[in-house]
C-alpha positions as CSV (number, residue, x, y, z in Angstrom):
1,M,46.9,-8.6,0.9
2,A,48.2,-5.3,2.3
3,T,48.8,-4.0,-1.2
4,R,45.0,-4.2,-2.0
5,T,43.4,-0.8,-1.8
6,T,40.4,-2.4,0.1
7,E,42.8,-3.5,2.8
8,Q,44.8,-0.3,3.2
9,L,44.4,2.2,6.0
10,H,42.4,5.4,5.2
11,P,44.3,8.7,5.6
12,D,41.9,9.7,8.4
13,A,42.0,6.4,10.2
14,L,44.6,7.4,12.8
15,G,42.8,8.4,16.0
16,F,39.4,7.9,14.3
17,D,38.0,6.1,17.3
18,M,38.9,9.1,19.6
19,L,37.0,11.6,17.5
20,P,33.6,13.1,18.5
21,L,30.9,11.1,16.7
22,E,29.9,14.2,14.7
23,Q,33.4,14.5,13.3
24,A,33.7,10.8,12.7
25,A,30.3,10.9,10.9
26,K,31.6,13.6,8.5
27,I,34.6,11.5,7.6
28,L,32.4,8.5,6.9
29,S,30.1,10.6,4.8
30,A,32.9,12.0,2.8
31,S,34.3,8.5,2.2
32,Q,31.0,7.3,0.9
33,V,30.8,10.3,-1.5
34,A,34.3,9.5,-2.7
35,A,33.4,5.9,-3.3
36,S,30.2,6.8,-5.2
37,N,32.2,8.9,-7.7
38,T,34.2,5.9,-9.0
39,S,31.4,4.6,-11.3
40,G,32.0,7.5,-13.7
41,A,35.3,6.0,-14.9
42,A,33.5,2.7,-15.5
43,V,30.7,4.0,-17.8
44,P,32.0,2.2,-21.0
45,A,32.3,-1.2,-19.2
46,I,28.9,-0.7,-17.4
47,S,27.3,0.1,-20.8
48,A,28.8,-2.9,-22.4
49,G,27.6,-5.1,-19.6
50,A,24.1,-3.7,-19.8
51,R,23.9,-4.5,-23.5
52,A,25.0,-8.1,-22.8
53,M,22.3,-8.4,-20.1
54,A,19.7,-7.2,-22.6
55,R,20.9,-9.7,-25.2
56,T,20.5,-12.4,-22.6
57,I,16.9,-11.4,-21.8
58,R,16.0,-11.2,-25.4
59,A,17.5,-14.6,-26.1
60,G,15.6,-16.2,-23.3
61,G,18.8,-16.7,-21.3
62,V,19.4,-16.2,-17.5
63,L,21.0,-13.4,-15.6
64,R,23.1,-15.0,-12.9
65,Y,24.3,-12.8,-10.0
66,V,27.3,-14.4,-8.2
67,A,28.9,-13.1,-5.1
68,A,29.8,-13.7,-1.4
69,G,29.3,-11.7,1.8
70,S,28.5,-8.0,1.5
71,S,29.0,-8.1,-2.3
72,G,26.4,-10.9,-2.3
73,L,23.9,-8.7,-0.5
74,M,24.4,-5.9,-3.1
75,A,24.0,-8.4,-5.9
76,A,20.9,-10.0,-4.4
77,A,19.3,-6.6,-3.8
78,D,19.6,-5.7,-7.5
79,A,18.4,-9.2,-8.7
80,L,15.3,-9.1,-6.5
81,E,14.1,-5.8,-7.9
82,L,14.1,-6.8,-11.6
83,N,10.8,-8.5,-11.7
84,G,8.8,-5.8,-9.8
85,T,10.5,-2.9,-11.5
86,F,10.8,-4.1,-15.1
87,S,8.8,-7.3,-15.2
88,I,11.9,-9.4,-16.0
89,Q,10.6,-13.0,-15.7
90,P,11.7,-14.8,-12.5
91,A,12.8,-17.8,-14.6
92,Q,15.5,-15.5,-16.2
93,I,17.0,-14.4,-12.8
94,R,19.2,-16.5,-10.5
95,I,21.1,-15.5,-7.4
96,H,24.2,-17.6,-6.5
97,M,25.4,-16.5,-3.1
98,A,28.2,-18.3,-1.2
99,G,26.5,-20.2,1.6
100,G,23.0,-19.4,0.2
101,Q,21.0,-16.3,0.8
102,P,20.8,-15.6,4.6
103,V,17.5,-16.2,6.3
104,G,18.7,-15.0,9.7
105,V,21.2,-12.5,11.0
106,E,24.3,-14.7,10.7
107,M,26.4,-14.7,7.5
108,P,29.5,-16.9,8.0
109,G,32.6,-15.7,6.2
110,D,34.1,-19.1,5.4
111,T,31.5,-19.8,2.7
112,E,33.3,-17.6,0.3
113,D,36.1,-20.2,0.2
114,C,33.7,-23.0,-0.7
115,V,33.9,-23.9,-4.3
116,D,33.3,-27.7,-4.4
117,A,29.5,-27.5,-5.0
118,L,29.7,-24.8,-7.6
119,A,29.7,-27.1,-10.6
120,E,26.4,-28.6,-9.5
121,E,25.0,-25.1,-8.5
122,L,25.8,-23.7,-12.0
123,K,24.7,-26.8,-13.9
124,G,22.8,-25.8,-16.9
125,I,24.6,-22.5,-17.4
126,A,24.5,-21.7,-21.2
127,A,26.2,-19.4,-23.7
128,Q,23.2,-17.1,-23.8
129,D,23.5,-16.4,-20.1
130,T,25.2,-13.4,-18.5
131,V,26.9,-13.7,-15.1
132,I,27.3,-10.6,-13.0
133,A,30.1,-11.5,-10.6
134,V,30.8,-9.1,-7.7
135,S,33.9,-9.2,-5.4
136,A,35.4,-6.2,-3.7
137,S,38.9,-7.9,-3.6
138,G,38.4,-9.3,-7.1
139,S,39.8,-12.6,-5.9
140,T,37.1,-14.2,-3.8
141,P,37.4,-18.0,-4.4
142,Y,33.7,-18.6,-4.8
143,T,33.1,-15.7,-7.2
144,L,36.2,-16.3,-9.2
145,A,35.5,-20.0,-9.6
146,A,31.9,-19.3,-10.7
147,A,33.2,-16.8,-13.3
148,E,35.6,-19.4,-14.6
149,I,32.8,-22.0,-15.0
150,A,30.7,-19.3,-16.8
151,K,33.6,-18.5,-19.2
152,T,34.0,-22.2,-20.0
153,A,30.3,-22.4,-20.8
154,G,30.6,-19.4,-23.2
155,A,28.5,-17.1,-21.0
156,H,29.2,-13.4,-20.9
157,V,30.9,-12.4,-17.6
158,I,30.5,-9.0,-16.1
159,G,33.1,-8.6,-13.3
160,I,32.7,-5.9,-10.7
161,A,35.7,-5.4,-8.3
162,N,37.3,-2.6,-6.3
163,N,40.9,-3.5,-6.9
164,S,42.2,-2.8,-10.3
165,G,44.1,-5.6,-12.0
166,S,42.5,-8.2,-9.9
167,A,41.9,-11.7,-11.2
168,L,38.1,-11.2,-11.7
169,L,38.6,-8.2,-13.8
170,T,41.2,-9.9,-15.9
171,L,38.8,-12.8,-16.5
172,A,35.7,-10.7,-17.2
173,D,34.3,-9.9,-20.7
174,S,33.0,-6.6,-19.2
175,P,35.4,-5.7,-16.4
176,I,34.0,-2.9,-14.2
177,T,36.7,-1.4,-12.0
178,L,35.4,0.6,-9.1
179,A,38.6,2.1,-7.7
180,T,37.3,3.1,-4.3
181,P,39.6,4.7,-1.7
182,P,40.7,2.7,1.4
183,E,37.8,2.2,3.8
184,V,37.7,4.3,7.0
185,I,37.4,0.9,8.8
186,A,40.1,-1.0,6.9
187,G,38.7,-4.0,4.9
188,S,35.1,-3.3,5.8
189,T,34.0,-3.3,2.2
190,R,30.3,-3.2,3.1
191,M,31.0,0.6,3.3
192,G,32.6,2.5,0.4
193,A,33.1,-0.6,-1.8
194,G,29.6,-1.8,-1.2
195,T,28.2,1.7,-2.0
196,A,30.1,1.8,-5.3
197,Q,29.0,-1.8,-6.2
198,K,25.3,-0.9,-5.6
199,I,25.6,2.1,-7.8
200,A,27.2,0.1,-10.6
201,L,24.5,-2.6,-10.3
202,N,21.8,0.0,-10.3
203,M,23.3,1.4,-13.5
204,L,23.6,-2.1,-15.1
205,S,20.0,-3.1,-14.6
206,T,18.5,0.3,-15.4
207,L,20.5,0.6,-18.7
208,M,19.5,-3.0,-19.5
209,A,15.9,-1.9,-19.1
210,V,16.5,1.1,-21.4
211,E,18.0,-1.2,-24.0
212,L,15.0,-3.5,-23.8
213,G,12.6,-0.6,-24.2
214,H,11.2,-0.7,-20.6
215,V,11.9,2.9,-19.9
216,H,10.1,5.9,-21.6
217,D,10.9,9.5,-20.7
218,G,12.2,8.3,-17.3
219,M,9.1,6.2,-16.5
220,M,9.1,2.5,-15.8
221,I,6.7,1.4,-18.5
222,N,7.1,-2.3,-17.9
223,V,6.4,-2.1,-14.2
224,K,4.6,-5.0,-12.5
225,A,1.6,-3.1,-10.9
226,D,0.8,-5.5,-8.0
227,N,-0.1,-3.1,-5.2
228,I,-2.2,0.1,-4.7
229,K,0.8,2.5,-5.2
230,L,2.0,0.8,-8.3
231,R,-1.5,0.5,-9.9
232,Q,-1.9,4.2,-9.4
233,R,1.6,4.8,-10.9
234,A,0.6,2.6,-13.9
235,R,-2.5,4.7,-14.4
236,D,-0.5,7.9,-14.2
237,I,2.1,6.6,-16.7
238,V,-0.6,5.6,-19.2
239,S,-2.4,8.9,-18.8
240,R,0.7,11.0,-19.1
241,V,2.2,9.2,-22.1
242,S,-1.0,8.9,-24.1
243,S,-2.3,12.4,-23.0
244,T,-5.6,10.9,-21.8
245,T,-7.7,11.0,-18.6
246,Q,-7.2,8.7,-15.6
247,D,-10.5,7.0,-16.5
248,T,-9.3,6.3,-20.0
249,A,-6.0,5.0,-18.6
250,A,-7.8,2.7,-16.2
251,K,-10.0,1.2,-18.9
252,A,-6.9,0.7,-21.2
253,L,-5.1,-1.0,-18.4
254,E,-8.0,-3.3,-17.8
255,T,-8.2,-4.2,-21.5
256,A,-4.4,-4.8,-21.5
257,C,-4.6,-7.1,-18.5
258,G,-2.5,-4.6,-16.4
259,E,0.4,-4.3,-18.9
260,V,1.5,-0.7,-19.2
261,K,3.0,-0.6,-22.7
262,P,0.0,-2.1,-24.6
263,A,-2.3,0.0,-22.4
264,I,-0.6,3.2,-23.5
265,L,-1.1,2.1,-27.1
266,I,-4.7,1.3,-26.5
267,A,-5.3,4.7,-24.8
268,A,-3.5,6.3,-27.7
269,G,-5.8,4.7,-30.3
270,A,-5.0,1.0,-30.8
271,T,-8.4,-0.7,-31.3
272,T,-7.4,-4.1,-29.7
273,L,-4.9,-5.6,-27.4
274,A,-3.8,-7.8,-30.3
275,Q,-3.0,-4.7,-32.4
276,A,-1.1,-3.1,-29.5
277,R,1.0,-6.2,-29.0
278,S,1.7,-6.5,-32.7
279,L,3.0,-2.9,-32.7
280,L,5.3,-3.7,-29.8
281,E,6.5,-6.9,-31.4
282,A,7.3,-5.0,-34.6
283,S,9.3,-2.4,-32.6
284,N,11.2,-4.9,-30.5
285,G,9.4,-3.8,-27.4
286,H,10.2,-0.1,-27.8
287,L,7.1,2.0,-27.1
288,R,8.3,5.2,-28.8
289,S,8.6,3.4,-32.1
290,A,5.3,1.6,-31.6
291,L,3.5,4.9,-30.9
292,T,5.0,6.4,-34.1
293,D,3.8,3.5,-36.1
294,L,0.3,3.7,-34.5
295,L,0.0,7.4,-35.3
296,K,1.0,6.9,-38.9
297,H,-2.0,4.6,-39.4
298,T,-4.5,6.5,-37.3
C-alpha cells in the first residue's frame, strides 16, 4: 500500500503540525492547486467518457455512478445536479454508494469492502448503460466489483482513479488517471484526490451536455427552471439567444411549457410548439442547427 501515491507522505509533511496555521494553509492551498492541474492530461479519456454518457442518454440507458467514501460523495454530487442543470431524467440516473447514501454525519469505512449485495443492487444493468466508477486508490473492492459486473453486462465503464496502473483503470473502457501528488495528510483523499475527481466529474457531465446539445454559447439551454432564480435565468437565455424582449421570452416560455430550447425557437419565429419540437428532433436536439433551419424557412 505504501507504494500508492495516495498513501505516500507529502514533501512538506515533516513538521506540518508545528507550523503556524497561515503557513500550513498555504501548503494546503498549493496542494489543492497541484491536484486540480492533473485533469489536463486526462482530456482524451474524459472526452471519450463524455461521448459514452451522451450515447447512453440518447439510447434511453442509465448513468450509474459507483463509488465509496469520499469518492462516493464526489460522484453523488455530480449525479444529483444532472436533472436540475440539464434536465436529464431521474430514471436515467442512479447512485450506487457503498453502504448507501448517508443521511446523518456518520459514514462507516468498512462498507467499501462489502460486495455481496452488489449483484442484486446492479440487477438490470444493460449494455446501453454507462458506469462512472470512482476510486482514489483504484482498487476499492466495492467499486472494482461493480465495474466488473458492468463489464460483464456489456456496459461502458468510465474509471476515475488517482493511482496510475491501478486495477480500476486497467478494467475501464475510458480510464481517467488523475495523478495527484501525495496528500498533505497522507491517505486523506477527500483533499487533493477528491478535488481532482470533482473536476473530472464536472468535465464529464458538462461535456456530455454539450454533446447532447444542452449548451449554447456557454448557456444551459436545457435547464429545469423550477425556482425564481432559474425562471429568470430561463427568460434571460431565451431573450439573449433569440434577440427578443423579456416579455416576448416570457410568453414563449409559457407557450413552450417552460422548456427553454423550444421557447427560443418560438421567440425566434416558430409559429407553434409542435414546429419548434419538430425542428429540434430533426437536429438531434441541437439548438444551433434548429435555429439555422428555422431561419431558412422564415
